[in-house]
C-alpha positions in Angstrom: -0.1 0.2 0.1 1.0 3.5 -0.5 0.2 7.4 -0.1 -3.1 8.2 -1.0 -4.9 5.4 1.8 -5.5 6.0 5.6 -7.1 3.8 8.0 -9.9 5.4 10.7 -11.4 3.8 13.6 -14.6 4.6 15.1 -18.0 3.0 17.0 -20.7 2.6 14.5 -23.5 -0.1 13.6 -23.3 -2.2 10.7 -26.9 -2.2 10.3 -29.7 -0.6 11.9 -30.4 -3.9 14.0 -27.1 -4.4 15.1 -25.3 -3.2 18.3 -22.5 -0.7 17.8 -19.5 -2.0 17.5 -15.6 -1.0 16.5 -15.5 -0.4 13.1 -12.0 0.3 11.3 -12.0 1.3 7.4 -9.4 1.7 5.0 -10.1 4.6 2.5 -7.7 5.7 -0.8 -8.9 8.4 -2.3 -11.8 8.9 -0.4 -13.3 5.4 -1.4 -14.3 3.1 1.1 -12.2 0.0 0.4 -12.5 -2.5 3.3 -13.8 -2.0 6.6 -13.5 -4.3 9.7 -16.1 -4.3 12.7 -15.4 -5.9 15.9 -17.7 -6.9 19.1 -16.7 -4.1 21.6 -17.6 -6.5 24.6 -15.8 -9.5 23.2 -13.4 -8.3 20.5 -14.8 -11.1 18.3 -14.4 -10.1 14.7 -18.1 -10.1 13.2 -17.5 -8.8 10.2 -15.1 -7.9 7.2 -16.3 -6.2 4.4 -14.3 -5.7 0.8 -15.9 -4.9 -2.2 -15.1 -7.5 -5.1 -13.0 -5.0 -7.3 -10.5 -4.4 -4.4 -9.9 -7.9 -2.9 -6.7 -9.5 -3.1 -4.8 -6.1 -2.3 -4.1 -7.1 1.5 -6.6 -4.0 2.8 -8.3 -6.5 5.3 -5.4 -7.9 6.5 -3.7 -4.0 7.2 -7.0 -3.4 8.8 -6.8 -6.3 11.0 -2.6 -5.7 11.8 -4.3 -1.9 12.9 -6.9 -3.4 14.9 -4.8 -5.7 16.8 -2.3 -3.0 17.8 -5.2 -1.0 19.1 -7.2 -3.7 21.0 -7.5 -7.8 21.7 -9.4 -8.8 19.1 -10.4 -12.7 18.3 -11.4 -14.5 14.9 -14.5 -16.6 15.9 -14.8 -20.1 16.5 -14.3 -22.4 13.3 -17.7 -23.9 13.8 -19.3 -20.4 13.3 -17.0 -18.7 10.7 -18.0 -18.5 6.9 -15.1 -20.1 4.7 -14.5 -16.8 3.3 -14.1 -15.7 7.3 -12.1 -18.7 7.4 -9.9 -18.1 5.1 -9.2 -14.8 6.4 -8.6 -16.2 9.8 -5.9 -18.3 8.6 -4.4 -15.7 6.4 -4.1 -13.4 9.1 -3.5 -15.6 12.0 -4.2 -14.3 15.7 -6.3 -16.2 18.3 -9.8 -17.6 18.4 -12.5 -17.0 21.1 -14.0 -20.4 22.5 -17.9 -20.7 21.5 -19.5 -18.4 24.0 -23.3 -19.5 23.0 -22.7 -23.6 24.2 -23.5 -24.6 20.6 -20.4 -25.9 19.9 -18.3 -28.9 21.6 -14.8 -28.8 22.9 -13.7 -30.4 19.9 -15.0 -27.1 17.8 -12.6 -24.9 19.7 -8.9 -24.6 18.0 -7.0 -22.1 19.8 -4.5 -20.6 17.0 
């Protein structure tokens, strides 16, 4: 990445029905190209959004690295991840939360 991009952090809602979350956004020349949403209570990554045209450029990974320098953040338990979320977790590394909902067996928890 180079000049013209920056990362900001705020507290915002992903949608009107969601609770406020930490949000890191990477913008290039005023265009948001990736966002990372993290639960304010647990530090769990709730959502990573990068429009298709901007995927594969390392933007979400840069947001993860920045967020991890500011607060403790965690991936969802593997059983709770989408295939894309699992690829992201494997790519950037980091710790995962145990299942907080009682729906997973101990075998489902694999701390990275």
